[in-house]
C-alpha positions as CSV (number, residue, x, y, z in Angstrom):
1,M,81.1,80.2,96.7
2,E,81.1,81.0,100.3
3,D,83.8,83.3,101.8
4,K,86.9,81.2,103.0
5,V,88.5,82.1,106.3
6,I,92.1,81.5,106.9
7,T,93.6,81.6,110.3
8,E,96.6,83.7,111.3
9,K,98.7,80.7,111.7
10,E,97.7,79.3,108.2
11,L,98.4,82.7,106.7
12,Q,101.8,82.8,108.3
13,K,102.6,79.3,107.1
14,V,101.8,80.2,103.6
15,I,103.6,83.4,103.5
16,K,106.7,81.5,104.9
17,R,106.5,78.8,102.2
18,L,106.0,81.5,99.5
19,L,109.0,83.6,100.7
20,K,111.2,80.3,100.9
21,E,110.1,79.7,97.2
22,K,110.9,83.2,96.1
23,K,114.4,83.1,97.8
24,Q,115.1,79.9,95.9
25,W,114.1,81.5,92.7
26,E,116.2,84.6,93.3
27,D,119.3,82.5,94.2
28,E,118.9,80.5,91.0
29,Y,118.7,83.7,89.1
30,R,121.7,85.1,90.8
31,F,123.7,81.9,89.9
32,K,122.5,82.0,86.1
33,G,123.5,85.7,86.0
34,E,127.0,84.9,87.4
35,E,127.5,82.1,84.6
36,D,126.2,84.5,82.0
37,G,128.3,87.4,83.2
38,F,131.5,85.4,83.1
39,E,130.6,84.2,79.8
40,W,130.0,87.6,78.4
41,A,133.3,88.9,79.9
42,K,135.2,86.4,77.9
43,L,134.1,88.3,74.7
44,A,133.9,91.7,76.1
45,T,136.3,94.8,75.5
46,I,138.3,96.2,78.4
47,E,135.9,99.3,78.3
48,G,132.8,97.0,78.5
49,I,134.2,95.2,81.5
50,R,135.0,98.3,83.2
51,L,131.6,99.9,82.7
52,L,129.9,96.8,84.0
53,M,132.1,96.4,87.1
54,D,130.9,99.8,88.2
55,W,127.2,99.2,87.4
56,D,124.6,99.4,90.3
57,A,122.2,96.5,89.1
58,S,119.3,98.0,90.7
59,Y,118.5,100.0,87.6
60,S,119.1,100.3,83.9
61,P,121.3,103.6,83.7
62,G,120.9,104.4,80.1
63,I,124.3,103.3,78.9
64,Y,123.9,101.5,75.5
65,I,126.0,98.4,76.4
66,I,124.1,97.9,79.7
67,D,120.8,98.6,78.1
68,R,121.3,95.9,75.5
69,I,122.4,93.4,78.0
70,V,119.3,94.1,80.2
71,E,116.9,93.9,77.1
72,D,118.5,90.7,75.9
73,A,118.3,89.0,79.4
74,V,114.8,90.2,80.3
75,E,113.2,89.6,76.9
76,G,110.9,86.5,77.1
77,D,111.5,85.9,80.8
78,E,108.2,86.6,82.8
79,L,109.8,86.8,86.2
80,M,112.3,89.5,85.0
81,E,109.8,91.5,83.1
82,F,110.0,95.3,83.9
83,E,107.5,96.6,86.6
84,N,109.0,100.1,85.9
85,P,111.1,100.7,82.8
86,N,113.9,102.4,85.0
87,Y,114.1,99.9,87.8
88,L,114.6,96.1,87.8
89,N,112.2,93.9,89.8
90,S,113.6,91.4,92.4
91,F,114.5,88.5,90.1
92,A,116.1,90.8,87.4
93,H,118.0,92.4,90.3
94,H,119.3,89.1,91.6
95,Y,120.4,88.1,88.0
96,F,122.3,91.1,87.2
97,C,124.1,91.1,90.7
98,G,125.0,87.7,89.7
99,W,126.0,88.9,86.4
100,I,128.1,91.6,87.8
101,D,129.8,89.0,90.0
102,G,130.5,86.9,87.0
103,V,132.4,89.8,85.2
104,N,134.3,90.5,88.3
105,K,135.3,87.0,88.8
106,F,136.5,86.9,85.1
107,W,138.3,90.2,85.8
108,G,140.0,88.6,88.9
109,V,141.3,85.8,86.8
110,I,142.9,88.0,84.0
111,K,143.6,91.3,85.7
112,N,147.2,90.5,86.8
113,E,148.0,89.4,83.1
114,I,146.3,92.5,81.5
115,L,148.0,94.9,84.1
116,L,151.5,93.6,83.3
117,I,151.0,94.4,79.5
């Protein structure tokens, strides 16, 4: 097969299209994470919610509850697989940022009632 040549204009068009597609996937992962985080928080303990509200979703910190959540979510999802066991890839990062947003949204719904008790 002879070498194919791609012009700079064609290359930029392909890159733009792929970046747009990647952004759409990341947005979908963030939305799914938010739904899952909200659902998780409905069943969580106060301590679990507190831990997750303070979590920086760019890495897996070695806290058991967070490690279990990360393992359960990432398992079987090719786009979220670990590139480095200590840091989450882009798709996993967006999922868990959404997940934390979901936990925080749930907390926003119930916190006034909890703080009154």
